[in-house]
C-alpha positions as MATLAB code, in Angstrom:
seq = 'XXXXXXXXXXXXXXXXXXXXXXXXXXXXXXXXXXXXXXXXXXXXXXXXXXXXXXXXXXXXXXXXXXXXXXXXXXXXXXXXXXXXXXXXXXXXXXXXXXXXXXXXXXXXXXXXXXXXXXXXXXXXXXXXXXXXXXXXXXXXXXXXXXXXXXXXXXXXXXXXXXXXXXXXXXXXXXXXXXXXXX';
ca = [
      15.722  -12.005   61.803;
      14.962   -8.870   61.326;
      17.162   -7.182   58.509;
      18.524   -3.341   59.792;
      20.232   -0.642   57.936;
      24.442   -1.647   58.391;
      26.332    1.616   59.705;
      29.147    1.540   57.593;
      30.404    4.829   58.365;
      33.700    5.605   59.154;
      36.727    7.686   58.358;
      39.018    5.076   55.746;
      38.278    5.055   52.534;
      37.336    0.850   52.604;
      33.898    0.668   50.507;
      30.827   -1.435   52.767;
      30.894   -3.793   49.157;
      33.329   -5.589   47.175;
      34.903   -3.005   44.875;
      34.820   -4.371   40.742;
      34.060   -3.111   38.204;
      31.058   -4.723   36.069;
      33.069   -5.458   32.822;
      35.850   -7.132   35.390;
      32.979   -9.038   37.729;
      31.765  -10.323   33.692;
      34.521  -11.933   32.230;
      35.832  -13.038   34.842;
      32.919  -14.844   35.470;
      32.660  -15.938   32.596;
      36.194  -17.023   31.986;
      36.174  -18.743   34.893;
      32.959  -20.813   35.270;
      30.975  -18.301   37.064;
      33.670  -19.302   40.068;
      34.222  -15.199   39.959;
      31.127  -15.045   41.420;
      31.779  -17.209   43.972;
      34.775  -14.515   45.196;
      31.725  -11.928   44.738;
      29.941  -13.150   46.830;
      32.825  -14.383   50.137;
      34.267  -10.973   49.213;
      30.817   -9.144   50.009;
      29.992  -11.406   52.999;
      32.600  -11.040   54.680;
      32.290   -6.882   54.448;
      28.868   -7.498   55.978;
      29.333   -9.874   58.144;
      32.078   -7.582   59.463;
      29.879   -3.809   59.577;
      27.638   -5.819   61.749;
      29.653   -7.933   63.662;
      28.192  -10.755   63.412;
      29.605  -14.536   62.757;
      29.043  -17.155   60.661;
      31.380  -18.194   57.843;
      31.756  -16.342   54.394;
      33.354  -18.811   53.078;
      30.644  -21.333   52.964;
      27.569  -18.693   51.880;
      29.965  -18.001   49.038;
      30.058  -21.888   48.167;
      26.352  -22.080   48.638;
      26.254  -19.103   47.117;
      22.745  -20.292   44.722;
      21.304  -21.349   48.489;
      22.439  -17.836   50.210;
      22.057  -15.238   47.519;
      18.853  -13.816   49.763;
      20.574  -12.740   52.229;
      23.244  -10.682   50.421;
      20.738   -9.298   48.233;
      17.956   -8.435   51.648;
      21.004   -6.767   53.322;
      22.013   -4.899   50.094;
      18.396   -3.893   49.059;
      18.373   -2.217   52.631;
      21.103   -0.477   52.918;
      20.671    1.187   49.542;
      16.741    1.938   50.599;
      18.156    3.468   53.628;
      20.214    5.334   51.767;
      17.678    6.911   49.211;
      19.279    4.723   46.740;
      16.138    3.272   44.192;
      16.342   -0.016   44.003;
      14.227   -1.739   40.846;
      14.702   -5.281   41.516;
      13.476   -7.601   44.081;
      15.713   -9.972   46.747;
      13.726  -12.568   46.494;
      13.000  -12.386   42.398;
      16.738  -12.161   41.900;
      18.186  -15.210   44.006;
      15.163  -17.049   42.285;
      16.942  -16.229   38.657;
      20.458  -16.548   39.972;
      19.882  -19.923   41.408;
      17.794  -21.186   38.243;
      20.334  -20.606   35.915;
      22.999  -21.933   38.969;
      21.535  -25.678   38.389;
      21.132  -25.377   34.895;
      24.564  -26.766   35.037;
      23.553  -30.005   35.631;
      21.323  -30.051   32.383;
      22.798  -31.791   29.661;
      24.297  -29.968   26.067;
      23.702  -27.043   25.068;
      21.404  -26.310   28.147;
      23.880  -26.041   30.600;
      25.411  -23.225   28.847;
      22.901  -21.311   30.322;
      24.564  -21.712   33.772;
      27.067  -19.309   32.475;
      24.454  -16.431   32.618;
      23.820  -16.538   36.313;
      26.361  -13.221   36.194;
      23.546  -11.185   34.811;
      21.049  -11.812   37.953;
      24.449  -10.948   39.646;
      24.518   -7.412   37.904;
      21.223   -5.617   39.633;
      22.725   -6.371   42.960;
      26.645   -5.461   41.916;
      25.610   -2.269   40.613;
      23.480   -1.081   43.359;
      26.574   -2.231   45.671;
      28.554    0.050   43.620;
      26.356    2.904   44.092;
      26.794    1.857   47.665;
      29.979    2.181   47.642;
      29.721    5.140   46.091;
      27.942    7.118   48.881;
      29.720    5.769   51.700;
      33.588    5.500   49.891;
      33.495    7.960   46.927;
      37.305    8.055   47.197;
      38.068    4.506   47.793;
      39.836    2.402   45.144;
      38.126    0.547   42.251;
      39.033   -2.874   41.291;
      39.000   -1.698   37.452;
      42.004   -3.144   35.764;
      43.238   -6.528   34.668;
      45.940   -7.985   36.283;
      48.459  -10.441   35.448;
      46.840  -13.296   36.945;
      43.524  -11.944   35.871;
      44.872  -12.564   31.993;
      46.842  -15.597   33.131;
      43.010  -16.550   33.942;
      41.236  -15.703   31.652;
      43.066  -17.137   28.503;
      43.054  -20.656   30.648;
      40.053  -20.886   31.406;
      38.292  -19.591   28.455;
      40.273  -22.356   26.217;
      39.412  -24.526   28.724;
      35.593  -23.350   28.230;
      36.647  -23.527   24.730;
      37.547  -27.387   25.489;
      34.230  -28.481   27.987;
      32.233  -27.039   25.457;
      33.291  -29.168   22.440;
      34.333  -32.285   24.707;
      30.793  -32.160   25.995;
      29.288  -31.502   22.470;
      31.258  -34.917   21.102;
      29.973  -37.337   24.478;
      26.788  -35.951   23.382;
      26.508  -36.852   19.822;
      28.537  -40.307   20.800;
      25.660  -40.926   22.798;
      23.358  -40.084   19.919;
      25.010  -42.133   17.620;
      25.151  -45.251   20.105;
      21.446  -44.520   20.691;
      20.663  -44.719   17.148;
      21.940  -48.196   16.597;
      21.159  -50.286   19.501;
];
């Protein structure tokens, strides 16, 4: 499969990539334990498939984003470079960093917290996507405000994250006590 620049010229103000503000991507990702990143991948895979007029499920690609991220990153990099946008990251390197940070969720406390940093591996690709959007659809609406549902999700998500951190710490301490008694 060879990558080719996508034709994104259209009269409507639909941006070629999911238009979300960087701060919203980071806040929502941290508050939802990276679930919002799956939504970001879903929206971008969906837009990419529509422009390329190809099959494939955006849902499954997003669900397995730690494995499929390279495809999106590579296409995004190609699209940006075809518009003379400087891209200072490697699709492969970014995909590897994203994958490693995602598998950190399987580590024990406190190392699983590294998985929350996976959003920062997405930020360079996101910035490039926004640069492409600025060229292709400069007047398109930006997704930079927090809806009521976003705020509720942030509050509940942060509360659940804090409970999760405390609970995993307590379980870790319990296992340490049991080990010391044996």
